[in-house]
C-alpha positions in Angstrom: -58.0 -12.7 -18.8 -55.5 -12.2 -21.8 -55.1 -14.8 -25.0 -52.9 -15.7 -27.8 -53.8 -17.4 -31.0 -51.1 -18.7 -33.4 -52.4 -20.1 -36.8 -50.8 -22.7 -39.2 -52.3 -23.7 -42.8 -55.0 -22.4 -45.3 -57.1 -19.8 -45.9 -59.9 -21.6 -44.0 -57.6 -21.7 -41.0 -56.8 -18.1 -41.1 -60.7 -17.1 -41.4 -62.1 -19.3 -38.1 -59.0 -18.0 -35.8 -60.2 -14.9 -37.1 -63.7 -15.6 -35.8 -62.0 -17.4 -32.7 -60.3 -14.1 -31.9 -63.1 -11.6 -32.3 -65.5 -13.4 -30.5 -63.5 -13.7 -27.7 -62.6 -10.2 -28.1 -66.2 -9.6 -27.8 -66.5 -11.5 -25.0 -64.3 -9.5 -22.7 -60.8 -11.6 -23.3 -58.1 -9.4 -24.6 -55.5 -10.6 -27.1 -51.7 -10.5 -26.1 -49.0 -12.4 -26.7 -47.2 -11.1 -22.9 -48.0 -13.6 -20.6 -51.2 -14.8 -22.4 -53.6 -16.8 -19.8 -55.1 -19.1 -22.7 -52.8 -19.8 -25.8 -54.9 -21.3 -29.1 -53.1 -23.2 -32.0 -55.3 -23.8 -34.9 -53.1 -26.6 -36.6 -52.5 -28.0 -39.7 -52.0 -31.9 -41.2 -51.7 -31.2 -45.3 -48.5 -32.4 -45.5 -46.3 -34.2 -43.0 -44.2 -31.2 -42.8 -47.2 -29.2 -41.9 -48.7 -31.8 -39.2 -44.8 -31.9 -37.6 -45.0 -27.8 -37.3 -47.9 -28.3 -35.5 -46.9 -30.9 -33.1 -43.3 -29.0 -32.3 -44.9 -25.8 -32.2 -47.8 -27.2 -29.0 -44.9 -28.8 -27.4 -42.7 -25.6 -27.4 -45.7 -23.5 -26.5 -46.1 -26.0 -23.8 -42.0 -25.8 -22.6 -42.3 -21.8 -22.9 -45.8 -21.4 -21.0 -46.7 -23.9 -18.2 -49.2 -22.0 -16.9 -51.2 -20.7 -19.9 -54.4 -22.6 -20.5 -53.6 -24.6 -23.7 -56.2 -25.0 -26.7 -55.4 -27.2 -29.7 -57.6 -27.3 -32.5 -57.9 -28.1 -36.5 -56.8 -30.8 -38.9 -53.4 -32.2 -37.4 -55.5 -32.7 -33.9 -58.5 -34.2 -36.5 -56.0 -36.4 -38.1 -53.8 -37.6 -34.9 -55.0 -37.2 -32.3 -53.6 -39.4 -30.2 -50.2 -37.7 -30.6 -51.3 -34.7 -28.9 -53.5 -36.5 -26.1 -50.9 -37.1 -24.1 -49.0 -33.6 -24.2 -50.7 -32.1 -21.3 -52.9 -29.8 -23.8 -56.1 -28.5 -21.8 -59.0 -28.2 -24.4 -58.5 -30.5 -27.7 -60.7 -29.7 -30.8 -60.8 -31.5 -34.1 -62.6 -29.5 -37.0 -65.9 -29.4 -34.8 -66.9 -27.0 -32.2 -64.5 -23.8 -32.8 -67.4 -21.7 -33.0 -68.0 -22.8 -29.4 -64.8 -21.4 -28.1 -66.2 -18.9 -25.7 -68.3 -21.9 -24.0 -66.1 -24.4 -23.8 -63.3 -22.3 -21.8 -66.0 -20.8 -19.7 -66.7 -24.6 -18.7 -63.0 -25.0 -18.6 -62.5 -22.3 -16.2 -65.4 -23.4 -13.8 -64.7 -27.0 -13.4 -61.1 -27.4 -14.3 -61.4 -30.7 -16.0 -59.6 -30.9 -19.2 -61.8 -30.8 -22.4 -61.7 -33.0 -26.0 -63.9 -33.0 -28.3 -63.2 -35.3 -31.7 -65.9 -37.0 -34.1 -65.1 -38.8 -37.3 -68.5 -38.2 -38.8 -68.0 -36.9 -42.6 -71.7 -35.9 -42.7 -71.6 -32.6 -40.9 -73.8 -29.2 -40.9 -71.8 -26.4 -41.9 -70.4 -24.9 -38.7 -71.4 -21.2 -39.1 -68.9 -18.4 -38.2 -69.4 -14.9 -39.2 -66.9 -11.9 -38.9 -67.5 -8.1 -38.7 -64.0 -7.2 -39.4 -60.7 -9.3 -40.3 -58.1 -7.5 -38.6 -54.8 -9.5 -40.2 -55.4 -8.3 -43.6 -56.8 -5.2 -45.8 -58.5 -8.0 -47.9 -61.3 -9.6 -45.8 -62.1 -13.7 -45.9 -65.7 -15.5 -46.2 -65.4 -19.0 -45.3 -68.4 -20.3 -47.4 -67.8 -23.6 -47.7 -66.1 -27.0 -45.6 -65.2 -30.0 -46.9 -64.3 -32.2 -49.9 -65.8 -35.2 -51.5 -62.8 -35.6 -54.2 -60.7 -38.3 -52.4 -57.7 -37.3 -54.6 -55.0 -40.4 -53.4 -52.6 -38.2 -51.9 -54.6 -36.0 -49.6 -55.6 -36.2 -45.9 -58.3 -33.5 -46.2 -61.4 -35.2 -47.3 -60.9 -37.0 -43.7 -60.5 -34.3 -41.5 -62.4 -31.7 -42.5 -65.5 -34.4 -43.7 -67.7 -34.0 -47.0 -69.0 -30.7 -48.8 -71.0 -28.9 -47.3 -72.0 -24.6 -47.8 -72.6 -21.1 -45.8 -75.9 -20.2 -45.9 -76.5 -18.0 -48.7 -78.3 -15.1 -46.7 -75.5 -15.6 -44.2 -73.0 -15.0 -46.9 -74.1 -11.6 -48.0 -75.0 -10.4 -44.5 -71.5 -11.2 -43.4 -69.9 -9.7 -46.4 -72.3 -6.4 -45.9 -71.3 -6.1 -43.0 -67.3 -6.3 -43.5 -67.9 -3.8 -46.7 -69.3 -1.3 -44.1 -66.5 -1.8 -42.1 -64.3 -0.7 -44.5 -63.1 -3.9 -45.9 -63.0 -3.0 -50.3 -62.0 -6.5 -51.2 -63.5 -9.8 -49.9 -61.6 -13.4 -50.7 -64.2 -16.6 -51.2 -62.5 -19.6 -49.4 -63.4 -23.1 -48.3 -61.7 -26.2 -49.0 -63.3 -26.9 -52.2 -64.5 -23.1 -52.8 -65.9 -23.9 -56.3 -68.6 -26.3 -54.7 -70.3 -23.8 -53.2 -74.5 -24.6 -53.4 -76.9 -23.0 -51.1 -80.5 -22.1 -51.4 -80.4 -22.6 -55.5 -77.1 -20.0 -55.6 -74.3 -21.7 -56.9 -70.4 -20.0 -56.8 -71.4 -18.0 -60.0 -74.8 -17.1 -58.7 -73.6 -15.9 -55.3 -70.6 -13.8 -57.1 -73.0 -12.1 -59.2 -75.2 -10.8 -56.0 -72.1 -9.8 -53.8 -71.2 -7.9 -56.9 -73.8 -5.7 -56.4 -72.8 -4.6 -52.8 -72.0 -1.1 -52.6 -68.4 0.0 -52.1 -67.0 -3.4 -52.7 -64.7 -3.2 -55.1 -63.1 -6.5 -55.9 -64.5 -10.2 -55.5 -61.2 -13.0 -55.4 -61.4 -16.3 -55.4 -58.8 -17.9 -52.9 -58.7 -21.4 -55.4 -60.9 -22.8 -57.8 -60.7 -26.6 -59.7 -60.4 -26.5 -63.3 -64.0 -28.9 -63.3 -65.6 -26.3 -61.7 -65.1 -23.7 -64.3 -68.4 -24.0 -66.0 -70.2 -21.7 -68.5 -72.0 -20.1 -65.5 -68.5 -19.1 -63.8 -67.0 -18.2 -67.4 -70.2 -15.6 -68.3 -69.2 -14.1 -64.7 -65.5 -13.6 -65.7 -67.1 -12.1 -69.1 -69.0 -9.6 -67.3 -68.4 -9.2 -64.2 -65.0 -6.5 -63.8 -65.4 -6.8 -59.5 -64.4 -10.5 -59.8 -60.3 -10.4 -59.6 -58.0 -10.9 -62.9 -56.5 -13.7 -60.6 -57.7 -17.6 -60.7 -55.8 -20.4 -58.5 -56.2 -23.4 -60.3 -54.8 -26.6 -58.9 -53.0 -28.7 -61.7 -51.1 -31.4 -59.1 -49.6 -33.1 -62.1 -49.0 -32.4 -65.9 -48.6 -36.1 -66.4 -51.3 -38.1 -67.8 -50.4 -41.3 -66.0 -49.6 -39.2 -62.3 -52.9 -37.4 -63.0 -55.0 -40.9 -63.1 -52.6 -42.0 -60.1 -53.9 -38.8 -58.4 -57.7 -39.6 -58.9 -57.9 -36.2 -60.5 -61.1 -35.7 -62.2 -59.6 -34.3 -65.7 -57.0 -35.1 -68.4 -54.3 -32.6 -69.7 -56.1 -31.6 -72.7 -59.7 -30.6 -71.0 -57.3 -28.1 -68.3 -55.5 -26.7 -71.3 -59.2 -26.1 -73.0 -60.3 -24.4 -70.2 -57.0 -22.6 -69.4 -57.2 -21.4 -73.6 -61.1 -20.1 -72.4 -60.3 -18.3 -69.5 -57.4 -16.4 -71.5 -59.8 -15.9 -74.5 -61.8 -13.7 -71.5 -59.3 -12.1 -70.3 -55.9 -11.9 -71.9 -53.8 -10.8 -69.2 -55.3 -12.9 -66.2 -52.6 -14.2 -63.6 -53.0 -18.2 -63.9 -51.4 -20.1 -60.6 -51.2 -23.5 -59.5 -50.0 -26.2 -57.3 -47.5 -28.9 -58.5 -47.0 -31.8 -56.8 -43.4 -34.0 -57.2 -42.8 -36.8 -56.7 -46.1 -38.7 -56.1 -45.8 -42.6 -56.2 -45.2 -44.2 -59.6 -44.1 -40.5 -61.1 -41.0 -41.8 -63.5 -38.1 -39.4 -64.6 -40.4 -39.5 -68.3 -43.5 -38.2 -65.8 -41.9 -35.3 -64.8 -40.4 -34.1 -67.8 -43.9 -34.4 -69.2 -45.3 -32.2 -66.8 -42.3 -29.8 -66.4 -43.5 -29.3 -70.5 -46.9 -29.0 -70.0 -46.1 -26.7 -67.0 -44.1 -24.5 -69.4 -47.3 -25.0 -72.3 -49.8 -23.7 -69.9 -47.3 -20.4 -69.1 -48.6 -20.3 -65.3 -48.0 -17.0 -63.6 -46.5 -19.3 -60.7 -46.4 -22.7 -59.2 -46.5 -23.4 -55.8 -44.3 -26.5 -55.4 -44.9 -29.5 -53.1 -43.0 -32.8 -52.9 -45.3 -35.8 -52.3 -45.5 -35.9 -48.7 -46.9 -39.2 -47.4 -50.2 -39.0 -45.9 -51.1 -42.7 -43.9 -55.0 -43.5 -44.6 -55.1 -42.4 -47.8 -54.4 -44.7 -51.3 -51.3 -43.0 -52.1 -49.7 -44.3 -49.2 -49.7 -47.9 -49.9 -48.0 -47.1 -53.6 -44.1 -47.5 -54.3 -42.6 -44.1 -52.8 -40.3 -41.9 -55.0 -36.8 -41.7 -53.3 -36.2 -38.3 -51.3 -33.7 -36.7 -53.3 -35.2 -37.3 -56.2 -38.4 -35.5 -55.1 -35.8 -32.6 -53.4 -34.1 -32.6 -57.0 -37.6 -32.2 -59.1 -39.2 -29.4 -56.8 -35.8 -27.6 -57.2 -36.0 -27.9 -60.9 -39.5 -27.0 -60.7 -39.1 -24.3 -58.7 -36.6 -22.7 -61.1 -39.3 -22.8 -63.9 -42.2 -21.0 -62.0 -39.1 -18.0 -61.5 -38.9 -17.9 -64.8 -42.7 -18.3 -65.6 -43.3 -15.4 -63.1 -40.7 -13.2 -64.0 -42.2 -13.7 -67.5 -45.5 -13.0 -66.5 -44.3 -9.9 -64.6 -42.5 -8.3 -67.5 -45.3 -7.8 -69.8 -46.3 -4.9 -66.6 -43.2 -3.1 -66.8 -44.1 0.9 -68.2 -47.5 -0.1 -67.6 -50.2 1.4 -65.6 -52.0 -0.9 -62.9 -54.3 -0.3 -59.9 -52.9 -0.8 -56.8 -55.2 -1.5 -53.5 -52.5 -0.5 -50.8 -52.4 -3.1 -47.5 -49.2 -2.2 -45.6 -45.9 -0.7 -45.2 -43.0 -2.2 -45.5 -39.7 -0.2 -44.5 -39.8 3.1 -47.0 -42.4 1.3 -49.1 -46.4 1.2 -49.3 -47.2 -2.0 -50.3 -50.1 -3.5 -52.2 -51.7 -5.9 -54.9 -53.4 -5.8 -58.1 -56.3 -7.7 -59.2 -54.2 -10.1 -60.9 -52.2 -10.2 -57.6 -49.1 -8.5 -58.7 -47.6 -7.2 -55.3 -46.3 -3.9 -56.2 -44.1 -2.0 -53.9 -44.7 1.9 -53.8 -41.4 4.1 -52.8 -43.3 6.6 -49.6 -46.2 6.6 -47.6 -49.3 6.3 -48.8 -52.6 6.0 -47.4 -53.8 2.0 -46.5 -57.1 0.6 -47.6 -57.1 2.6 -50.6 -56.7 2.3 -54.9 -54.5 4.2 -56.7 -53.5 4.0 -60.5 -49.8 3.1 -60.7 -47.1 2.9 -63.4 -44.5 0.0 -62.6 -41.5 1.6 -63.3 -39.1 -1.1 -62.2 -38.9 -4.6 -61.8 -36.0 -6.9 -59.4 -35.9 -10.3 -58.4 -39.6 -10.5 -59.2 -40.8 -7.1 -57.2 -42.5 -5.0 -58.9 -41.9 -1.0 -57.8 -44.9 1.3 -58.8 -44.7 4.7 -58.8 -48.2 6.7 -58.2 -50.0 8.7 -60.7 -53.1 9.1 -58.7 -56.1 8.2 -56.1 -58.5 6.0 -57.1 -60.9 5.2 -55.3 -64.0 4.9 -57.6 -63.2 3.2 -61.2 -62.8 -0.8 -61.4 -61.6 -1.9 -64.5 -60.3 -5.7 -65.8 
């Protein structure tokens, strides 16, 4: 039977979809976008926009593929199951039992009865999944953690992903070894709260040190980490382990002291700034990117100006900007809301600052030599990323999944053009 899979949202969803795809293929299902017998949609609910997009895609899929069996799963289903239950979805899963997809489909085709599994229990075991190959990226993701206990006032994720739990240490190691054996040179450690990893006496730092021992694994990248998780162990890893990529995505969420408190974040500006200085003392050219929400309830113009000034002071390499999105059931949903037009204007201002900061960060590499891992071909270019996540375009056709020493010769509209100096497969530099 033929199947197609549509994924919305984060790297955790991307990993889970990749697992579903690999599992189905191993069980003789065929991946195809042409008249698939089964369509699987892995939904997102982090913002209202994401939730609405998920619902829209499901409705469109039902209209366009009336004869396909439809499986809908993920955070949007977990958060608002009632919106999906009356649409004619054949199989409805929240954030559990995705690993049982073959068994669930087999049972459906035997009984032809619709199936739904949802649970509101926050205390869950880690639903283990394991990949041998990541087909959608040169980089391979490993989901090492799930869930969150922070309950930031704006965030629905703790309610739909459950409490913090971690993948068994030996399972992470065996999965990483298998991925490297199958050709992946860079692994991205991902989770809902990646820095909270804890299994068999191993925290994130000791896990990284063990992963670094794997031969032919050249890079270890962390998808996102909270500032409060950058402890002395992690700083030592950053100092001593060259396989750890020189890019950290550290969500700030607001640069206003008052709004940070309203958000129920676990740090203040002084703490955040001190940690950033500590990181840069270890790796001066590291790329530090972030998430910032504008228009959170109670955010005044003074709060927003304070946020802009702090973002500039930190000097991020890039800012991912999110207008505040009200999620029913969160603390912030009960607070006075900022007008949409104000949120929109503030988002534009912060995006403008982000573009300026990104341009400044990129400019320091003009004329410099960098190491690029090639990933794809786009028109007349071979495209890859550096350790600090600069996207570099190489004119011509080069081997993929290969390290090249490159000189940055041109930067146009924040796009870096490079000239290949040599193939450089063995050296790993900070």
